N, C-alpha and C positions, 0 to 999 in steps of 0.2 A: 413457415416461419417458427425461427429459433428465437430461444430468449440466451441471450449469453453473458456470460461475467468473464473482465481481466482483470487480471493480474500482471499486469508488467511493465508497466512504469514508462514512464519520458517519453521521446517525441512517438516513438515503436508504437507504444499504444494507443495516441491521440489517433494516430494515423486509420490504425484497422478499429479505430472504435467510428470514425467517418464512412470506412470502407459498409462496415458489416452495415451500419445504419441503410446504405445505397445498396446491398442486396437483400432489401428488404429484411433483414436481422432485426430484434430485438434488444438493447443494450440496458440489461438486468440493470448492474453494478459493476462499479470500477470498485473493486475491494483493495484493501491496504491490508490486513492481518490474516492472516490462518485460520482467525477463529469465523470472521465476518465469511471467509472460502467455504467454510466445512457446514457454516450453519443457511445458505444457500445450497449446500447438496443435501444438506438433514434437509431440510425444506421441500427437495424437492420445486423451487423457483426457476432454475436453469435446465438448460437441454445441455448445454455448450461452452465449458471454461479452457482460457487460456490460460497460462502459467509463464513465466521463463524458467529453466530449467538448473535452477541453485540449487543448492542444497538445502536452502532455507525455508522453498516451495514447493521443489518435487519430491514430495514423501512416500514413501510406500504406505503411510496412513491413507495420505489423501488419495493417491491409487487407488484401493483398495475401499474409499469411501463413493467416488465415480463409478470403482465395476458394478459396484454393490445395489446403485440407486441410478443405473442406467445411463448416467450420464458420459457425454465423450469427454477425453480431457486431450490438447494438445499446447503441448511443452514449445517453447520459444529456445532455440541456441544463440547467444549471443557469442560465445568465445567457446575455446576450445574445453575450458575446464568445466563449461558445461553440457558437452556431448558426452565426457571420461562421465560426467554422473549420472547423464540419462544412461547410459550403456551399463553402469553396473545397477540399476533399475530393472534390465533389462526392458526399458521402453521402448514403443515403436513407433508411435506417433509423434514426431519430432522434424519441427521446420527454422529454416536458418530464420534471422533478424529482418533478414529484407527482403521476406515471402510473405505474397498480397493475399487477400482473404479469400482468394476463389481459389488460390491454393490450398490454402488451409479447406476447402471444402472439397475441392476434389481428391486431398489424404483422406479424410470422414466417412468419405464413398467408398462402397466396394469396389475394388476391383473389376475392368472388362475387357475379355480376354479375346471376343470374337470379331474386334478392329480392326488389327492387323497391328497394331500401336499403342503403346503407350503415353498421357499427355508428358509432356515438360515440364515438372513440378520443382520446384523451389526448398526443398528441404532435402535433408542429408540422410544419404543412406547408412544407417550407420552399424550395417555389419562389413563396413570397413575398416581393417586393426582393430576388429573383435576379439578380447583375450580369450583365450587356447581352453580355458579350466577356467568357469566364475565363480567367484569366492563366495562358500557361503554363508548366509547369516550376515546379511549387511543390515546394518540398520538404521534406524534417521538419523539422518545427517543434521547439521556436523556433529554432533551431542550421540555419542552412540552410544556412552554407557549410561543416559538414563531408563533406556530397555534391559536391565542385564538380563547375561546369558545363565545364566545358573540354571533356567525351570529344569533345562534337562538332568543337569548332575544331582539336586535336588531330589527328582523324583526319583532317580536310580540309590538313594543315598543308602537305603535298605538294602540293597545288594552286594555289599560287602567297598572294602576302601580302595581295591583298585578301579571303581570309577568315579570317585571322589576328586574332588582336581589336589593338587598338588599342594594349596595355600592357601587359604578365606583373607584375604582381602578388608585391612581395618576400616575402612570408611575415610581413615584421612588424607591426606596430602605426605608422599613418601617426599623421605631425605636423600638428597641427592650428596653425593661425598664424591670430589674429581679429587684424583689421582695423579699427580702433575710431579713433573723432575726435567732438570737440563739435559741438553745434549748430552751420550755417554753413555747413558744406559746405567743408572743409578738405580734400577730396582726397581722399576714404578708399578710394573705387572705382579713381582711378585711380589709386592706391599697391596695392591688392591687385590689379588688373587687371596690371599692368606687374611687379610681383612673381611673380606666378603666370606671365609669361611668362620672365622669366628663369629661375624655374626648372623651367621644363619645356624649355628650352632647355639645359640644364645635362647632362638624361638623364634627371630623374627626371619618375615619374607623380603629375601636377596634377594636383589637382583644385581647380574655383571656386567657390565656391558667393554667390550673392545673399539674404541671408537679412536685406535689413532691412526689420523693419514696414513702411517709410512709406512705399514705391515703391523698387523696384530701378533701378539706372540701370547695370547690367553688358550688359544685354543690347543696349540701341541704341549703347549706346560698343563693341560688335563686330560689329555691326551683324547682329545672330541676330535673324529673327523664332519669338518665343515668342506663341503662341498658347495656350498650357497655359504657365502657369511650372513649368517645372521644377523647381522645389526644395516645393512646394505641392504638387505629383503625387507627389514624391518621400517629405516627410510626409505623406502620406494612407497610402502602400505601406508603409509603417514604423507607421505608428498600427497594419495590422489585419496584423503579419508577414507581411507579401507582398514584401517590399524583399527582392531578391536578387541577385544578379551581374548576369543577364541584363534583371531590371526595369530595370537602373540604367543598364547602357546604350542597354537602348531609349528609357530617357527623355532622360538626361542626351545635350548637344548635345559637338561634336566640332569645336574651332577647329584649326588650324594655324597656328604661330607661329615665327619662323623670326630669324635676324639678318642683315639686309638687310646687312651688312659679310662675312658668312660667315665670324665666327670661333667662331664654339660653335653652326653647327648648329641645327638645328630641331626641332621636336617638335610634338604633337599634344595642346592644353589640355581638358581636360573640364570644362565648364561647366553648370552649374545654374543657368535663369535663374530671380529674383525678382519676384516682382509686382507690378502696373505701378497696380495701384487701390488704393491704401489700404485699403478699406472689407474686403479678403479676410485683414486680420491675423488674423484669429483661426486661419488655416487652418497659422498656424506658433507653434504653441505649444513652450513651453519645455518637456515630455514629449516631443513629436512630434522637435524638433531635438534634442538627446541619443538620442534609438533611429538617428537619420539619422545620426549622429557614430560612434557606437557599432558599426553595420553598414558605415559609408563605409570604417572605419579598415584596415578587411581590404581594399582595393579599389586602394588607392592610396600613393602615397609620401607625400603634400605633401596636407594640405588646405589650403584656403585661402580666409577668409570675411568677408565684405563684409556687418557688420552696421548695426544702426542708432546715433542717439548717443544719447537717453535711454536711461539706469539706474535708473530712477526706478524705486521698490517700495511708494510712496503707495497704487496701484491695491488694493492687497492688505488695506490698512487698511481702503479703504472697503466692502469686500463681503468676508462669513464664508463665500463659496459656493466650488466648487469648478469656478472658469470659468477662461478661458485667460485669459491678460494681456498685453496686448498687448506692451510688452517682456522679453517673457516668452524669445524669440527670442535676442536681441540674451544677458541675462544668463545664460542655456544655453551660448550658443558662449562668452562671455567664460568661464563657468567650466570649459569641457572644453577652454580651447588650453592648448598648452605654451608659445605665446607672446603674449604682445596688443602689435600692433604700434597704439600712439597716436599719430594725425597730428595737428598741428599746424597752424592757419597762420601765419604770420611776422610780419602786420600787428598793431600795439597790439589789438583788439579780437578776432584770433582767438587772439592767446595768453593774453589776459586768461580768455576761456573758457576754455579748455583747463587753463590752470592747476587751476582751478573744480570743472572736472569731473574733471579724472583723478586730483586729488585723492581724491573721492571710490571711482575705480576702485582705483587704490590700496591702499584702507584693506578695501572689498568680496575685493580676490582677491590679498589680499597674499603667499602663497605663490605665483603665475604670475610668470615674466617678463616687465616691461615696459620692450620699446624707445621710447623717443619719440621721432618723425618728424616735423624741422621742415622744414614743405614749403613750396614758393614761396618761398623765400627770395629776399631780394633789398633790393638798396640805396636804394631808390624809401622804404622804409619802415621798414627799420633801418639807416640810414648806412651810415658809409667803410667798414668794415668788418662785412658782415652777419653769416658765421655767427659770430663769436668776439660779438655782442652777442646777437644769437636761443641759442648757446649758456650767453649768462653770465644772461638771462634766466633762462631753462627750470633751471637749478642755484642759482639766489641764492632765488630766490621758492617755484620747485618742487619742490626736493631730487633732481630727475633728475641721476644720471648717464652714466647712456646714453643717447646724445642721437648724432643722424640726421636730417644736415642736407641739405638733395633742394634744387638750384637751380630757381632758377624761370625757363624754358622755353616764353614762353607759344610762339611757334612751333613748333616740335613737338609740342607738346601741341593747339594745334590741325590741325596736320599729320594724325594721330592720330585728331581728330574726324572728319577727311574723308574718312577711307582707314578710319576704323572698324580700324584694329591698333595692338596694343601701340605703342610709345617703340623696341623692338629692328628691328621691323621697316619704321619709318618712318628715326626719327632715330637712329643704331644711334651718333654721337658724340655726342648730348644730353650736355650735362652732369648733366642729371635722369636720362640714363639708367644712367651712368655708377656713379651715386652707388645706385640701386638695383638692378643685379646687383651691386653690392661688398655691399649686405647680404643680398640674396639667394644668394650665394656664402658669406655669415658664415654665412646660418641653415641651409644645407646645400652644406657645402667639397664642392665640386670640384677632384680634379689638372689641372693646366695642362700640355694637351695638348705632347709633345714638341717639342721645335722651335719651339715658337708663341712667337711676340714680341710677340704682340697686349699683353698686360699692363705687357712689360717696360718701364722706364726707356731716353728714346736710353743710348748707349753716351758715354762721354767724349770719343771723336771725331766724336761728331755732333753738328754746327753746330747754335744754335738762334736762330732770329730774335728779335729784339728784342722783339717784341708778347707771344712766349714766357714771354719772361725774365719785361717788365713785370707779367703777367697771375698769373704764381707769386710775384715778389714782394706783387702786392696781395692776393694770400689767397682 
């Protein structure tokens, strides 16, 4: 006769309670919380515990406590998510929700092989579809961050800088900056890369994500090998509640960025590369993207996301089934953003497309601050005073008041493509780089270093050339 504790709930618990009493077992208690069950285990008042295999109930802490106390633990599988969770725990003693109490007792008995047959049990064989390589360092679910993974790195702090993590989380929620733009390649990826690089050399822990469901471009622009797209891998881990800090550091790639002029130092930029094949867009569902952002906010200071151009929701009308939406990743990133960077090309076609599409974005995400970034501004397509012309167009026809102008600099961007590096490392004095650096300082203000005159205007006694004065007057 064994004393049993049940933590299943619903009609399944009622059925098991009646069956175990009929099988000459004693129902010790129907627990409601993990604390009640832990108290029973610690006091040794039960011999068998039956729980559902959900992340909230079947935890590593409970499994270890039952093993130490010699208590048999049985997990009830109600759906596929419970079965996957039991797989990650490497937990063997699982039964289906419709299994009888006698089947559970058969499961707990030692196997007998001399009878020539195996009893027909109603439980899952968890060896089916088992992962080829078990993921290490799985923490208590669903909140992995309650148990930090920094113990190993802290113990090796004296062994050298190579064993320390590349960033130290601040403990606060990260700021999410989503870089969006209409169709026509207005320069979303270039703005996202350089904005992330500027924030990195300012001393922030920055994560750059390529979330474009129509094909990413961050990896080739930074010269990264992405045999397995990092963002798709992180989305799969988050969908199975396996995304921990250790898994994030394993999947994400690191890029060293620095100021070629030596004014703002250098730092490490974390990058999650995107998909290069457009047919892989179902891996970037809106629910997965939202979950990734929720978890990664704890890891870094700033998250910069490069998303797709389309924000259409017509696909939801064409189907009433719960299926992935191609624009779900873009909409989820825009919905989770603290600031939206709306990038527009400065030519006639680019501005027209931007005015139409940005109106829809502002209507859908009215409570999120939006900064209009006029990219590649030049006199060849906007007249003698290109900055003023572009500003007036965006203000008059689009109602935009927060506008940032990024001048056109073909030679600097060509050098970036050739060296697979951001502007700060290739052309630190480029006018485009100066504008993007000012935008980064506005998003995350950094105190100017003492005695640094890099950003100061010349003193009254400093001579100026005529070309400099003419450039300033010309605007």
